[in-house]
N, C-alpha and C positions, 0 to 999 in steps of 0.2 A: 748051655754054655754059660759059665760065670763071667763076670765083668772083666776079670783079669785075663782069662784066656781069649775073650772077645777082643780086648785091647791088643793083646799080643798078635792075634790074627790080623787085625787091621794094620798094625805096624809092619808085619811081614809082607802083607799085600802091597803097602806103599813102597817098601824097600825093593820088592821084586819089580814093581812098575818102574822105579827109578833106575834099577840096574838094566832093565830092558831098554829104557829110553837112552841111557848112556851107551849101551851096546849099539843101538841104531845110530846114534850120533857119531860114535867112533867108526862105525862101518862106513858112514857116508862122509866123514870129515875129509876135506882136502883131497877129493878124488880127481879133481880137474886142475889144469894149468891154464894160464893166460898166455897170449890173447885168445879170444874166442870169437867165433863167427855165429851170429844170431840169424836164423831164418825161420820161416814158417813152413809147416806142412799143411797146406790148405788155404793159404793167403788170408789168414785171419787178422783181425785188428789187435789181438793180444800180443802180436809181435812188437808193437809200439810200447805196450806195457812192460814187456820183457826188457826192452831197451832202457826204459826209465829205471827199472829195478837194477839192471847192470850198472848204470851210471851211478845210482845211489849207493851201490855196493862197492864202488870204487874200482870196478873191473875194467880191464883194457879189452875193448871189443869193437867189432865192426858189425853193422846191421845191413842185411841185404835181403830184400823181399824175394828176389828171384835168384838166389845164390846158385852158382854153378861150381863144379869141382875145382876149377882153377882158382877160385876165391879161397880155397882152403890152404893155399900155399902160405906158409908162415904162421898158420893158426895151430893152436894146440888142443882146442876143443870145439866141437860143433854143438850149439844149443838149438834144438829143434822144438819150435812151439807148435804143438798139435792142436788142430781145430780147423774144420773146413768152413769156408764162407763162400757161398755161391756168388755173392756180390763181389767179393774180393777176387775170386777166380775170374769172373767176367771182366773186371777192370784190368786184370793182368793179361787178358787175352788167352786164358788157359781153360781147359776143361779138367775134370778129375783125372783122366788118364794121363794127360800131359804133366800135371802136377805130380802125380805118383812117379812118373818116369824121372822127373827132375830130382825129386827127393831121393829116389832109389840110386840115381847116379852119384849123389852126394854121399850116401851111405857106403856105396862101393868104394869111393875114393877114401873115405874114412877108414874102412877095413884095410885097404891097401897100404895106407900111410900110418896105420895104428893111431888114429885120432879118435879119442873117446867121444861119446855122444851123451849129452844130457837132454832128456825130454821134459818139456814143461807143458802143462795143460792148465791155463790160467782162466779160461772162460767158464768154468763150472758147468752146471747142468744146462745152462742156456746155449752152450757151444757144442753140446752132444747131439748126436743124430746119426743117421745111417752113414752119411759121408765121413763125418769125423771118426766114427767107429771103424771105418775102413782104414783110415790113416793110423789109428791107434793099433789095430791088428797088424798092419804091415810094417810099422816103423818102431813101435815101442820095444819089441824084442831085441833090437840092436843097441838099446841104451845101456849105459853103465850105471845110470841112476835116473830117477824121475821125481819131479815135484809137481803135485797136482792139487787143485782146489777140491776139497772134500766133496762138495755137492756134485762135482763131475765124476765122482767115483761111487755114487750111491748104489749102483748096480754091481760094484766091485770088479768091473772089467780091468781096471788098472791093477788092482790087487791080485787078480787071478794070473795075469800075464807076468807081473813082477815076481810073484811067488814061484811060478813055474820056471822062469828064467833066472831066478836068484838075483833080481835087480833090486837094489835098495829103493824103497818108495817112501817119500816124505809127503804127507798130506798137510795142507794148510787150510785155515778157515776161509781166507779170501786172498786174492792175488797179491795185495800189498804185503801179506805175511810171508811171501816167498823171499823177501829181501834177506832175512836172517839166514835162511837156508842157503841162498847163493853165497853169502859171505863165508859160511862154513865150508861149502863145497869146493871153493876155489882157493888154491894156494896164493899167498900174497906175492 
């Protein structure tokens, strides 16, 4: 391959990558409306990080660790922060089954009221494990979009579910990087 055709190949590759990125951005841009209800699936500490990100993004939101369906009244989006914490569950007086039932009731209310769900996984690989994987498998398929820290998707579990269910997936390097995604995903 001569230098000219190699340069053309590189330019085409970069242009194709830019088009794909633009397509993903357009696909995920402003999918959600405010106000939003933030809750955890698994009683994880990342719920607080999600609250800080929502505040910095200028979003109108309510945070509720133990959100129940009636708290969805007046809300236009449910943000579900995926990640199980045995310590968090214990502090809340819940076990895995009770937490799954609570979140399942929220998702049923969202389906009934046509409230879209955004799933976040901000804990990366340290928040993954058998219990978190159960929450991912149970609740991610209901999402309209997902934002995850890349290290939490090293085994591509998020990618597989999102590809299968045609859910836009945004990967970020660290939790703080989810801020820009939130700004783009929510209508002003």
